[in-house]
C-alpha positions as CSV (number, residue, x, y, z in Angstrom):
1,M,-8.1,29.0,7.5
2,A,-11.6,27.3,7.5
3,V,-13.1,30.4,5.8
4,L,-10.3,30.5,3.2
5,A,-10.8,26.7,2.6
6,D,-14.5,27.2,2.0
7,E,-13.8,30.0,-0.5
8,V,-11.3,27.9,-2.4
9,R,-13.8,25.0,-2.6
10,R,-16.3,27.4,-4.3
11,C,-13.7,29.1,-6.5
12,T,-14.3,29.6,-10.3
13,R,-11.6,32.2,-10.9
14,C,-10.0,30.2,-13.7
15,E,-11.0,27.3,-16.0
16,L,-9.3,24.6,-13.8
17,Y,-12.4,24.4,-11.6
18,K,-14.3,22.6,-14.4
19,G,-12.0,19.6,-14.3
20,R,-11.3,19.2,-10.7
21,R,-12.5,16.4,-8.4
22,N,-11.3,18.2,-5.3
23,V,-9.5,21.4,-4.5
24,V,-6.3,21.0,-2.5
25,V,-6.1,23.8,-0.1
26,G,-3.2,22.6,2.1
27,E,-2.7,20.9,5.4
28,G,-0.6,20.9,8.5
29,D,0.2,22.8,11.6
30,L,-1.5,26.2,11.4
31,D,1.3,27.5,13.8
32,A,4.1,26.0,11.7
33,R,7.4,27.8,11.6
34,V,8.2,26.0,8.3
35,M,5.9,26.1,5.3
36,L,6.4,24.1,2.0
37,V,5.0,25.4,-1.2
38,G,4.7,23.2,-4.2
39,E,3.3,23.8,-7.7
40,A,-0.1,22.2,-8.1
41,P,-2.0,19.1,-7.2
42,G,-1.3,15.9,-9.2
43,Y,-3.6,13.0,-9.9
44,W,-3.8,11.5,-6.4
45,E,-3.9,14.9,-4.8
46,D,-7.0,15.7,-6.9
47,V,-8.6,12.4,-5.9
48,K,-7.9,12.8,-2.2
49,G,-8.1,16.5,-1.8
50,R,-4.7,16.6,0.1
51,P,-1.3,17.9,-0.9
52,F,1.6,15.6,-1.7
53,V,-0.1,12.2,-1.3
54,G,1.1,10.6,-4.5
55,A,4.6,9.2,-5.2
56,A,6.2,12.6,-4.9
57,G,4.5,13.0,-1.5
58,K,5.8,9.7,-0.3
59,L,9.3,10.8,-1.3
60,L,8.8,14.1,0.3
61,D,7.8,12.5,3.6
62,E,10.9,10.3,3.4
63,L,13.2,13.3,2.7
64,L,11.7,15.3,5.6
65,A,12.1,12.4,7.9
66,G,15.8,12.4,6.9
67,I,16.2,15.8,8.6
68,G,13.9,15.0,11.5
69,L,10.8,16.7,10.3
70,S,7.3,15.3,9.9
71,R,4.1,16.6,8.3
72,G,2.7,17.4,11.7
73,E,5.3,20.0,12.3
74,I,5.0,21.9,9.0
75,Y,2.3,23.3,6.7
76,I,2.1,22.3,3.0
77,A,0.4,24.2,0.3
78,N,0.6,24.7,-3.5
79,V,0.6,27.7,-5.8
80,L,-2.5,26.2,-7.6
81,K,-5.3,24.6,-5.7
82,C,-6.7,22.7,-8.7
83,R,-5.0,20.1,-10.8
84,P,-4.0,21.3,-14.3
85,P,-4.9,18.8,-17.0
86,K,-2.3,16.1,-17.6
87,N,-0.1,17.7,-14.9
88,R,0.9,20.5,-17.3
89,D,2.7,23.6,-16.0
90,P,0.5,26.2,-14.5
91,R,-0.4,29.0,-16.9
92,P,0.2,32.6,-15.9
93,E,-3.5,33.4,-15.7
94,E,-4.1,30.4,-13.4
95,V,-1.2,31.6,-11.1
96,E,-2.7,35.1,-11.1
97,A,-6.1,33.8,-10.2
98,C,-5.0,31.4,-7.5
99,T,-2.1,33.0,-5.7
100,P,-4.3,35.4,-3.6
101,Y,-5.3,32.2,-1.8
102,L,-1.6,31.3,-1.2
103,D,-0.9,34.8,0.0
104,R,-3.6,34.5,2.5
105,Q,-2.3,31.1,3.7
106,I,1.1,32.6,4.1
107,R,-0.3,35.4,6.2
108,I,-2.3,33.0,8.3
109,I,0.5,30.6,9.0
110,S,3.2,33.4,9.3
111,P,6.0,30.9,8.8
112,R,9.6,31.8,9.6
113,V,10.9,29.7,6.7
114,I,9.3,28.8,3.4
115,V,10.7,26.0,1.3
116,S,9.7,26.4,-2.3
117,L,9.5,23.1,-4.1
118,G,10.3,23.6,-7.8
119,R,10.5,26.5,-10.2
120,H,6.9,27.7,-10.2
121,S,6.7,28.3,-6.5
122,T,10.2,29.7,-6.4
123,R,9.5,32.1,-9.3
124,Y,6.3,33.3,-7.6
125,L,7.8,33.8,-4.1
126,L,11.0,35.5,-5.3
127,G,8.8,37.7,-7.6
128,K,6.7,38.8,-4.5
129,A,9.9,40.2,-3.1
130,G,10.9,41.9,-6.3
131,L,13.6,39.4,-7.1
132,E,14.1,37.7,-10.4
133,F,14.2,33.9,-10.8
134,S,16.4,32.5,-13.5
135,Q,16.8,28.8,-13.0
136,M,16.7,26.1,-10.2
137,R,20.3,25.0,-10.7
138,T,21.6,28.4,-9.4
139,T,18.8,29.1,-6.9
140,H,18.3,25.8,-5.1
141,G,19.8,25.5,-1.6
142,Q,20.3,29.3,-1.3
143,V,18.7,31.1,1.6
144,Y,16.9,34.4,0.8
145,Q,15.7,36.9,3.4
146,L,12.4,38.2,2.1
147,E,9.9,40.8,3.1
148,I,6.6,39.8,1.6
149,L,3.0,40.2,2.7
150,D,4.1,42.3,5.6
151,L,6.2,39.4,6.9
152,K,9.9,38.9,7.2
153,L,10.8,35.3,6.4
154,L,13.5,33.1,4.9
155,L,13.0,31.3,1.6
156,M,15.0,28.2,0.6
157,P,14.2,26.9,-2.9
158,T,14.8,23.3,-3.8
159,Y,13.7,21.0,-6.6
160,H,10.3,19.5,-6.6
161,P,10.3,15.9,-5.3
162,A,8.7,14.8,-8.6
163,A,12.0,15.7,-10.3
164,A,13.7,13.1,-8.3
165,L,11.2,10.5,-9.4
166,Y,12.2,11.1,-13.0
167,N,15.9,11.7,-12.5
168,P,17.5,10.1,-9.4
169,K,20.4,12.7,-9.3
170,Y,17.9,15.2,-8.0
171,R,17.2,13.2,-4.9
172,Q,20.8,13.8,-3.7
173,I,20.5,17.5,-4.5
174,I,17.2,17.8,-2.5
175,E,18.7,15.9,0.4
176,E,21.7,18.3,0.4
177,D,19.3,21.3,0.2
178,L,17.3,19.9,3.1
179,Q,20.5,19.6,5.2
180,V,20.9,23.4,4.6
181,L,17.3,23.7,5.9
182,K,18.1,21.6,8.9
183,E,21.2,23.7,9.8
184,L,19.2,26.9,9.2
185,L,16.5,25.7,11.6
186,R,19.1,24.7,14.2
187,R,21.0,28.0,13.9
188,E,17.9,30.2,14.0
189,A,16.4,28.1,16.8
190,I,13.2,28.0,14.7
191,L,11.7,24.6,15.7
């Protein structure tokens, strides 16, 4: 992972490198059985060089604690490693340029379960398995058995925590989805 992180820090594959303060490679347990994949760094992530450290990250920590998980037990990464200007959606060419890094992270971690946070990571991961993504409202909370990157794993999409900051109804949905995750981890004896 250290070699990968060094490559990401030097990356110029897309235009986002020009405006970044820090790349946000990811962090957590390199032997984690659960990996969370978000969209892209926000303002505070760009400042600190760590994933999910802003308001959405604080909410994520709280939501994870609600099912008995902590950051120390999981690995967190994003589809993009650099912040898009004004937190705009990732562009297809940026996703294409950056996801080889995410693919390598997934191979290194070899998680049993990936929780995709939001539509961008869900679309990418389902697409890797040849599945089509339509919308979060029909995809969230479902468990998909995937074979990607020579790994067999489970994918459970949910809304991005930032959505709950803007619309409180999403908090309850994410909490319910994470209960599905908790039951899945218990049933599969993953942690």
